[in-house]
N, C-alpha and C positions, 0 to 999 in steps of 0.2 A: 469523188468528194463533193459534198453538198456545198454550193456557193455560199459565201457569207460576206458581210461588210462590217465596217466599224465607223460609227458617227460619234464624235467627241468634240469638246470645246476647241475653237480655233487656236487658242493659246492658253496655256495653264502656267501659273506661277505657284509652285508648291514649296512650302518650308517656312520655318521660323524666320521672321524678318522680311518676308516677301511683301508685306503690306507697305513697306517703305517705297516700293516701286509702283504702287497702285495708281496714284494720282497722275503721273505723267503718261502711264499706259492708257488710263481712261481718257485723258484729255486728247490723246492721239485719235480717239474714236469720235470726238465731237466736242463742240464748245458749250452747247446748251444741254445741260445734264440734269436728268431727273434722279434724285436720290431717294430711294424707298427704304425706310428703316423704322423701327419703333423708337419712341422718344428716349427710352432707357438704355438702348443698346450701346455698349462700350465702343469707343473709337469713332463715333459718328461725327462729333464736332471736329476732331482732328482731321478726318477725311475731308470734311467740308472746307476747312481752312486750307488744306493742301491743294484741293481742286481750285479754290479761288486764287491761290498763289500761282497756279498754272494758267490763270486767265479764264477759267470756266465760269459760266453763269449757271446757277443751281436753283431748281425748284424742288422742294421737299414734299414728300408724301409720307405720312406717318401711318403705320399699320396699327390695327386694332384687333388683336386675336387672329384667328385663321381667316384668310381672305374669302370674301363672299361676293356674289354678283352685285349687290347694292354698293359695297365698298369699291369694287372695280369700276362700276359705272360713275360713281361720284368722282373718283380720281381722274377718269377720262374727261369728264366735264371740266374739272378744275384745271387740267392741263391743255385744254383745247386751244388756247391762244398762246401757249408758251413757245411753240416751235421746237420741241425736243429733238435732239440729235442722237442721244444715247440714254439708256436707263440702267442705273446701278441698283442692285439689291444688296443690302448689308444687314445681316441678321440670320435668323433661323429659316426654316423652310417656308414659313408664312411670308416673310419679306421677299424671299427670292421668288416664290411663285407669283406674288402680286406684281413684282417688278417685271418678271418674264411676260406675264399677261399684258401689262401695259406696253412693253416694247413691241409685242405682237399686234396689239389692237389700236395703238395711237395712229398708225397710218391707214387703218381699215376704213371702209365705207359701209354705210347702211347699218342694219341690225347686227350687232356683234354676237348675239346669242346663237345665230345660225352656225357659227364656227365651232361650237362646243359639241362634244360627244353626248349621246343619250338624250339630253334635253333639247339639243339642236339638231342640225343636219350634218354635222362633221364637215361642213363646207370648207374647202381649202381657203387659206388666207388670200385675199385679193391684192395684197401689196406686201412687199418684203418687210419683215419686222425691222425695227431699229436695233442697233447693236445693244446686246444685253451683257452686262458685266455682273458677275456673281462673286460676292465676298461673304462666305458663310462664317457664322460665329458659333454654330453648334455642329456636331458631327452625327449626322443621322439621315437626313432626307436625301442627300445626294443631288438636290435640285440644281447644284452648280454644274451638273453634267448630264442633265436630262433635256429632252426636247418637248416637254409638256409642262403646263401649269395647272395645278389642281385648285379648283375654285368651288366653294360651297354654294349650292343653289337652295336657299331657304324655302322657296315655294314648292320645290320638288323633294325636299328632304333627302338630297343626295349631294355627294361631292363628285364632280365630273372634271374631265380634262379638256383643255384647249391644247391641240397637238399639231406640230408642224416641224419637219426636220430643220427648217430655218430658224427655229426658236432656240437652238443650241447656243450656248454662251459664246460671244466673241472673245471674252476674256474671263477666266476663272482665277481669282486670287485666293489661295487657300493657305492661310497662315495659322497653323495650329495654336499659336500663342493667343489668338482671339478666343479660343475655347477654354483656356486655362481657368480653373476655379468656377466653371459652369456649375450651377446648383446640382446636387446629387440626383434629385428626382428627374431633372431634365437630362442629365447625363445618362441615366438608366433608360428612360423612354427613347431618347434619340439614339443611344447606342444599340438598343435592341432593334430599332428600325434599320440602322446601318447593317447589322448582322443579318437581319431578315432579307435585306436587299442584295446581299451576295449569296445567300443560300437559295432563295427562290429562283434567280436566273440560272444558277448552276443545275437545278433540278428540272427546269421548265422544258417544254417541248421545242423551244426555239434556241436553245443554247448553241453556241458556236465555238470554234477553237480559240478565238481571241477573248471572248467573255469568259470561257472556261479558265484561261490562264490568269485572268484578273481574280476570279472567284477562288481558285485554288490557293492563291496566296492570301487573299483577304479574309476568308472564313476563319482559319485558325488564328490569324493575327488579330482580327477584330474581337474574337471571343476572349482571347488572352488579355487584350487591352481592357475590355469591359470588366473582367474579373479584377484586374489590377486597380482600376478606377473606383470600383465599388469598395475597395479596401482603403483608398485614400488618394489624394492628388498625386499625379505622376506625369511629368512632362513627356517622356517617351511614349507613354500610353496614350496621351492626348494626340501626339503625332500619328501613332498607329491607327487610332480610331478615325482621325481626319482622312487618312489614306483609304481606310475601309469605306467610309462614306463616299468618297470620290469614285473609287473603283465600282461601288455599288450603283452609283448613278449611271456610269457608262454601261455597266452590265445590263441594267434594267432597260435602258434606252435602246439597246441593241438586241436583247434577247427576250425580255419580258419578265413577268413576275409569276403570280399564282394565286391560290385560294386565300392566302392570308390577306393580300392586298385587295382581292376581289371582295371579300367581306368587309375589310376596313373602310373602303370607300363608301359603302352604305352605312356602316355603323357611325362613321364620322358625320354623316348627314342627319342622323337622328339623335345625336348626343353631342355633348361638349367634351367628350373624352379626347385627350391628346392622341394624335395619329400613332406616334411611337408606342404609347402604352397599349393601344389596341393591338398593334402588330406583335408586341411582346407577349401579350396574353394568348393570341391565336397560334403563334408559331409552334409551341410544343404540343398543341392539339392537332394541327394540320399535318405535321410531319408523319406521325405514326399512322394516321388514317390514309394518307396518300400511299405510304409504303405498303400497308396492308392490302389496299385495293389493287395496287400493281401486282403484288404477290399472288393474290387470288386470281388475277387474270393471266398468270404465268409470264409476266413481263419482268424485265431486268430491274433489279433494285440495288445494283452495286453503288450507284451514286448516293443513295440514302445511307448505305453502309459507310461510305467515306465521310459523309457529314456526321454520322453518329460517332465515328472514330475521332474526328476533330473536336466534337463537343466533349467527349469523354476525356480527351487529352487536356482540355482547358479546365474542366470542372471536376475531374476525378470520376471514379466509378467505372463500370464495365460498359463497353460500347453497346451491348444489347439493351442496356437500360438507359442509354444516353438521353432519349427524348423525355422520359419521365424525370431524369436527373435535372434536365434543363428547366422543366416546369417547377420542380421543387426548389431549385436555386432562385428562380424568379420570385417565388413566394418569400424566400428568406431575404432577398434584397428589398422586398416591400412594395412591389408593383401592385397597384389595386386590381381587383378582378372587375369584369365587365359590369357586374351588378352594382358596384360602387359608383358607377357613372349613371345610374338610373336606367340602364338598358334592361327592360322587362322581358321575362321569358315568353310572354304571350306574343311578343313582337318577332320572335325568332323565325317563324315560318315565312313571314313577309320579307324580312331582311334576307333570308337565305334565297328566296325566289328572285328578289331583285338583284342579288349578287351574281346570280348565274349568267346575267346578261352583260356583266362588266368586261372591259377589255382585258384586265388582269387575269380573270378566270379562264379566258381562252388559252392562256399559255400554261395552265396548271398541268402537271405531268399525267394526270388522269382525270376523266370527267367524273365529278362528284354529284350525287343526287341532292335534291333539296333536303331529304331526310338526313343525309350524311352531314350537310352543312349545318343543319339544326343541331345535330349531335356535337359538332365542334363548338358551336356557340354555347350550348348547355355546359360543356366541360370547362369552358373559359369563364363562365359566369360565377 
């Protein structure tokens, strides 16, 4: 049997009402707390008050869209004299990624860019990160259970990762009630991201028995939850999608992703398109091309058949048409196409070529050519 391992948050609190336990659990990790959130995120003021009641000193960093290198550097400068002992991310993937990067880099010395992939040297962190606490308010990115932070590099027109096993959360507080009544468009995009992040690890070349167990449960559960939420608000479906997101974070951190995220990292750097919307648009185009290429090479496609069965069970229709059915259903739900975000067809070859060097692409179940990646982009446009 091939050796495998599993890396996950040191402690997880999952379920409705678990946020009530957040403040004392955070305070146990430090007194001087950095709280990263958007100004509009729900429950921020309540968490701040609860932490202060526990005797914590708080420095707040407010997010502005998806985290970028200039935003990260400005926050590091603002916090240089605070003496932070732990960092909390409250919000969607942007808040969690920025908080995770701050926890990793506040103790670092020298030029922080050298620790990033692609645009830097992927140099190991020279000091242990501060404890990172993740409290997600959307269900999609799985950032509460990953060992990397995705940061936009405007000068390079790329999104790249800062990655270290020690960046895994010391505490993940996942209270699905914080996602209740999330706007429909955000639910759709983040939900498709969550589903993608359990499908790609299940199909990728580094899947292992533990990530398989998580994905086999989460793929059908996440698909059905998304179908339910697109029809209307539903608390059990919110719970299920939160679990799908969490399982996806663990799965991608331990197994990997694939061509959807390989392309999405580049697309996110050249457009303002939400990450989840990009993933949702690419997924129904990547799946059939991956399966077709594997079949042409005489390789096993049974996992793709399983995924097709789960999609057909959730959406209806025949399993052999499942990937096309998924694309059609995404249209019905109203997810914008790539062209709606200003991604021009003439940029597809450069995007495809850049994506081939991404870390996510290395785990794709089959090597795809630049021309094949351009075909995926054209079909998603």
